[in-house]
N, C-alpha and C positions, 0 to 999 in steps of 0.2 A: 503494500499499500505506498502510495507516495501522497503528500499534500506538499502544493507548491507554494511558494511564498517566503520560504525562509533562506534560500541561498544568499541573497545579497544582504540582508540583515545578517547571517551568519560571517559573511567575509568582513563585513563593517566590525562586527566585534573582534575579529581577529587581528584587522587593523589596528586596531586598539591596542591591543596586547601587542602588538609588533608592526611598529610604524615603519620601519625600516624593511620588510620585509617585501622580497622580489620574486621569488618562485616558489609556486607551489606546485608539488606533484601530486596528479591524480589517477592512482590505478582504476580504471574504467573496463568495466565490467561489457564487452562489446555486444553481446547479445541480449541485454536489460533495456528496455525503455525507458524504465525510471532514471536508470543511470544516465543515459544519453541526455535526457530532459535536465538534469541535474548539469550536467556538464556543460550544455549549453546555456543556462541558467548563470553558471558560473565564470563563463567567457563573456559573458555579455555584463556581468557585475565587474567583472576584472577591468575591462575596458574603460571603465570610469576612473580607473586610479592609473597615473604613468608610472611607466618600470615595472608594473605588475604582470609577470607573466606565469601561464597555466602551460604544465609540463604533462600532459597525456599518455600515459601508458597502458595501451590495450591488452587486457587480459581475459582469456576465454574459461579459466577452472580456478580451483583455491591453491593448484599447485602454480600455476603460473602467477596468481597474485603474489604467493609468497616468495616466490623469484625474484619477483619485478623491485622487491623490496631491497634486493643484494644489488639492484642496478641502480638504486636512486642517484640522478646527479649530486655532484659533491655542494654546488651552489642551492640545493634545495634548502628553503625557511619554514616550509610547512607541507604537510601530507592534509590530505582534503579527502576525505570517504564518502561517496556518493550514496543514493539510495540503491542498494542492490543488496539482495538478502546473501549472494553470495560472498560479498565486500562485508558487509554489517556482521556477518557469521562469522568472521575471521577479526573483528576490530579487537578483541582482547589480544589477541596474538602479534597483530600490527602496532597495538600500544604498547606491549613490550619492547618490540624491537625499536619502535622510536624513542623509548625513554633510554635504550643503549646509546642511540645516536644524538640523544637531546634535541629531537625534531617534535616541535608540536603538531597536532593533529586538531583539525576541526572538521565540524559535518554537520550538516543541516539534518540531521536523524539523532536521535535520543542515546549518546554513545558516552557521555562523562561518565556515567556509572562503571564501564570496563576500562576507564583509564585514558578515554580521550580529551585532550584540554578542555576543549568549547564545543557544545552543539547548543544550538536553536532550532527547537521544532516543536512539531505538535507533539500532543498527549494522546496518544492514540485511546487509552483507557477512556478520557473526556468525550473523544471524538465518538467511540463506541455508545456511550451514555448517551448523547445527543442523538445519534441515529437511531437508538431504540425509544427514546424519548418520542421522536417526530415520526417512527413507522408507527408506535402504538396511538397516535392521534389519528393516522393515514387510515389503522386498521378501524378505530371508531367510527369511521363516515367523514371525516373532516377531508374533503379536497386537499389532494397535496399539491394543486394548485394553489391555492389559498393559505399554505403554511408561509410562515417567511423565511427569506433566506436567512440561513447562519453561517457563518464561518469559523473555521478553528482556531482555536487561541494558540498561540506560540509561546514557548517558556526558553528562556537563557539557563544553562545549565554548565558549569564551571568545576572542573576537578583541580581543585588547589595542591592535593599531593601530587600528582602529575605536574602541574608547574613547577613544585617546588624538585623533583626528580631533573626535571630537564634546566632548570636552571632561567625559568621565566616569571619574571613578576607581572601578575594580574593586576591591572590599576584598579585602586578600592572603588572607584565609582561603576567599572565596570562589575566588580563581584556584587557591588550593592544592589546591582538589577538584576541578580541570579535569582531563579524562584527555586535551583536545586544546587547546592554546593557541596560536593564530595570532598570528604578531607583525609 
């Protein structure tokens, strides 16, 4: 499941933490439509910042994903994890790798709990409740066309333990905006 709208804001938060960031490495699951949309959104958002380069590495499976980490260019300042079950399923292993290399990770998917430095994403549990509530109204006879349009809420998550491990200082104004802080 992918909820659009968090990629640009995730990038903005990442740049508040790393204002000198120049290169973001993105392992990209080529056969995954949500991942493709995420990369398109990321490139579009990155175009708004001078000197920011997105380095995309196509991967087809988990083995290629983990192998791609060994090929990360030296000038990489951050890793970006897209909307892809294959990628997010390996987020903990990617975080372990990035901690050793002192490379921060950002994602528009809720992954801070497993070691990603920063994520800005929808809460799928809350979305499920929202969908259930609306479906219940429709099942009780309210015409779906008469139901109000609702949007998902997005939440900032920061892993300050990861920040300590990789030697990154997260500004207090960013921490103060976080809904979830993992220590």
